[in-house]
Each structure stands twice: as structure tokens, then as C-alpha cells.
N, C-alpha and C positions, 0 to 999 in steps of 0.2 A: 075503427081500426086503432086506440091509444095500444098496446104490444104491439104492437107492429114498425119496427125500427126502417124506415126508407135511408140505405144510403143514394142513390140513384132511382130516377123513374123513367127504367128501359122502354122504350116503343113496343109494342108485340102485337102481333099479326094472329087474330087469332088461338090465340095461347092454348094449352091442351099439360096437363099439370101431370105432373107422377112424382108420390109423397112414397116415405118406406119413418118408419120407426124403430131406431133399433130398442134392444128390450123385450118386453114379452109376445112378439107379433114377429121376431126377424131371425128363429134359430137360426145360427150353423155363419150369421151372419147374414143374410143369403139378398136377404130384400134392399136390406141399405148396403149394402156390396153390384145389387146392379144399378143406383140408381148415383153410387159414386161413381161407378162405371162409369154412365152416357157423364153425366160432369165431367169426366178429367178428359175421357176422349172427346169430347168438342165442347175445351174447353168452358167451365158454364160459367159466365160471370156473377162473378154475389149476386144479389144486388137492397137485396134485406136480409129479415131475420125479427125473428122474434124477439124480446126485453123475457131470459129466464128468471126472474126476480117475482113473478106472482105464480109462476109455474112448478115450481120443484122445489122443492130440501136437500136446500148443500149437501147437509151432513150425511145424506144416501148419494146428489151423484156432486162428488167438492168439485171447482175448482179447479184448477189446473197451472204450476205457473213452468213461469221456461222465461233463457233470457233469445233478448231477437241481437241481430247480429249485431250490435252495440258494445254488447249485453247489456243492457236499460233488461232488469225484472218486469215482464208481463203475464198478469191472469189471464184466461182460456177458458167461458162459465161455458155451462151445455147449455146452445140451444134447436132453435132451429131456420137454418140457412132454405130463403133461395135463388134459386141460381134460373140465369136464360142464356140463354141456346136455342140455335137453329136445327134441326132433324132437316140428313138429305132431301130428303121431299120438298124444302125449305119452308115448314113450316116455326112454325116459334114453338118453343116449351118452353116451362118454368118447375124446374124439379127446384123440389124441395127437403130434405134429409134434413133427420133426429134425432131426440132421447123420446122415447115416452113421457111423456110433462109426470110428475106427483099429483098434483092439484090444480079444480080449478077445468077437467074436461073438460066440461059443456064450452066453456068460457074457449078458453084453449081453437077446439072442432071449429067455434062460431067467426074469430076473430083466422086463421088458416080460409077459412071460405069467402069471407066479406074478402077473405085482402083475393084471392080468388073470379070472388067478377069484378069485383073494381078493373081490372084489367082484358075481362072481358070474356073469363076462362069456357072455354064449352064442349072439356069434357072435363074429368080431375079420374088420372089413373087411383087408385091405393096398390099398394105393393106388402105382402105378411108371407113368411118362412111360418112354418113350424114341425114338434118333431113325430113320427108321426113311423108304425109298421113295412120299411119299402124298404130292396133291400138295396144301397151303392153303384150296381154293376149294374142297372139295367134304370133307360132314357128316366129322367128325372117327370110327377106328375103332377098336374097343375088344376087346379081346382077356380074355379072363380061365378061371381056377380052381376048380372051389366045392365043393368037401365035399359041403357039406347033399345029395341027390340032390333031393328038392323045389325048392330053393330051383337050383338048377341046369336044372333040364329048365322053370323055367318061365323062369328069363328066356333058355335058347338062345344060349348068348353064346359061341361059339372059341372052341376049347380048346386052349393049348398043348403040344403034348409033346417043348421044350423042352429038346435033356442038354450042362450046358456052365459057367460060372463062371458066378454067383451074384452077388444085393450082399446088403446088411441086410434087406430085404425078404422074398430066400429063406430066412430063417436062423429070422427074424421066425416068418413062416409057416412051417419046415418045424418047429418046437418048436413050435406049437402042434400041428400035428398031433401032433407025440411024445406033447404032454399030453393028445390027445382034442376039441380044441378044435378046436367045424364052423370051417372056412374062409372066406374070397371073397376075391379075387385077382386087383383090375382090372386093366392095362394098354392107355395109351392110346398115340395114336401120331401124331410132332413131324415134320415137317418133314425130311430131312439136312438143308437150301437158308437152314433158319434158324433151327437149333437152339444157340441162348443165347438169343437175343430172348424171353422171357418169352411163356408161351400159351396168355391168361384161352377162347382156346379150344379147347383140350385139357381146359382146364377145370374149364370147361361143360359136357364132354360127360364126367371121371368124375364130378362132381354125378353131374347126370341117374342116371345107371351105377346111382349108390352111392344114391340118391333110390331105382334100382328094390330093390335085396336088401335093400333095408328097407322098403321097399311105402311107400313115405309120398310127400310128396311140397314138393318147395324152389324156394320162391321163384329164380330170378333172373336179375331186372328186371338189372340189376350189371355180368355178366357177362357176359349178352347179349349190355348195350353194346358190354363195352372187349371183345372176339369179335370183333362186325363193325364195328373198329377198328382190332381187327390185321387180318384179311380183306382190308381195302380199305388199310389202310396195305402187309403181303407183295406184295399184286397192284400196289399202283405201283409199288414196286422192284424186279419183277420186270417187267415193260414196259421199262424203261430202260436192258434188256443181253437183246438175243438171242440169244445162248447160252441163256440160263436158261429169257426165254422157249418154246423151242423143249420146252425138259425140261420144267417147270412142262404143256404141253401133253403128253405124251409119256403125263406120270405119268395128267394127267388122263384121257387113254382108256384106260388100263389097268383106274382104277378105273371108268371107264364099262364099258365090256368083267368088268367080275369082280362085277358087282353082281347076277348069274347065280348064283357061289359066296360068299360076302358070309362074308371075313373068312381064309380057307384062304388068300391073296397075304398077305396084312397078314403071318398064325402066321409063314408065308414069311417074312416080312419079318426078323418079331423073333428068329427061331431065328438070319438069319445073323448077325443086328446084335446078338448077343450072342457067339458064334460066335467075331466078329473082332474080337475087343475087344483091346487090343494088357497090358492088364489084368486 
């Protein structure tokens, strides 16, 4: 693990890893928003990070300069952080949050998985979010892939059979599979007509489904309030444009018709979106 920089080695009991990466895999900042919410809620302790030097083009992801409390300048580099925390069930978790790297993805994925194995990780959960033709006014749909049979049966999530371009989430998941590490990958859908705005509603859905995967419960009051505000604000914006309002009503009708075959149409949307990505 020559690219991992440890600050300490915390004792971890049967830890599960939960990872999200900003960028291609993170529409509406939903995946990283979900992980950061859990880190903040449970006072996660950052104990290690990936050295960014080998994995980033700093002309594309520039470091930030800021002044500390003493007025001294310091640089913050793009990186991937590992935060340790204890779940309500008493189980330990490592929350992994960072930015999709530009370079050496196979090495990056291997480093993250090697870290997980070194601390005894028993399940690796990756979170993602994509834009799709879904209405903001309906529950957020989640699709996923789970390699652990009993967990897959218990959750009964619609599964994608997508083939095509992937992001760092796909690379890390494949590295886990190669290493024999059980994985669960959860993806939330964000409406195409508000792709850039942060979506606490999608983040909330990912937090709730992560709780199901981990067989625990997370308090989500803050996210629920933010999600309700998000839905109200988007509804107000949609109502100001007749064409957009008609488009959203059609999406709502389509969503409601698909309730008798949950997840199927969303899986198709995910696959179409990923195939049509120019990059």
C-alpha cells in the first residue's frame, strides 16, 4: 500500500467499507453527500488518505489554498480519505470519500481494496448517482448489484445488466471481486432537468438503502428536511415553465404506470444514460 498515507491505525471490528467518489459517478453530489452525512453524523475520524500525486492531473483538479486560524497559508490537495466510525449496531465502518482520479485507475483500485483487506473488511459498499428521466416529485429509485447471495435476496433490488463505459466505482468494485471481497453497489437516479443542483433527496435514498444493506438504522431527520425543501424548490421552478411542467407530468405518469414492475424502466434508463455518455 505504498500510496496510502496512514495517520493512525485504529482498531476496527469486522468493518464494512462504504465508498463514494465525486465526478462522473456522482450526479447531484448524492453519493458523496450520503457518505459525508454519515461521517458528520457519527463523527468519523480520518485515519488515512491516498496520496494524490500519482493519480491526479493538478491542472484539472487544482489544489486549494486557504488561511488557517493563525493566518498561515496551507494547501488542500484532491485526495481520497478514509474515516473510521462506529455504527448504531456497534459494528465499525470505514467511510471512503474522494474525487474520481484522472490516472492509474487499476493501481488506485488495488490500493483501496488492499487497504480494505488489511483491516479485515467483510463487505465493500459503493455508492453512485446518475441522471435519468425520473420525476423529482416521486420516491428516488435505487438500482444495485450485490454479490453476497443472502443479502441480495433480502434486499431484492433491481439489477442492472449494463455493459459499456464505467467510472472509478466500477473499477473499485471489479478490484473487490478480483480479491474475493463481497460487494454491494447502490445507484440513485437524479432528474435530468436538475442535474447540477445538489440532491439531498437522492442522498437520503442512498443513506436509507445503505442502512438496509448494513442491517442497521440511521437517523435522517436533517436529510429529510433538506429533501423536502429541495422538492418544494424544484416544483416551484418547474411550475414557472409550461414546457418543463408538461415534461415532468409525463415523467410522473410514466413512473406511476411502472409501479407494477418496479425498477425495470430505471435500469433501462441507467443503461441508456451510461452508453450515451460522450466520455
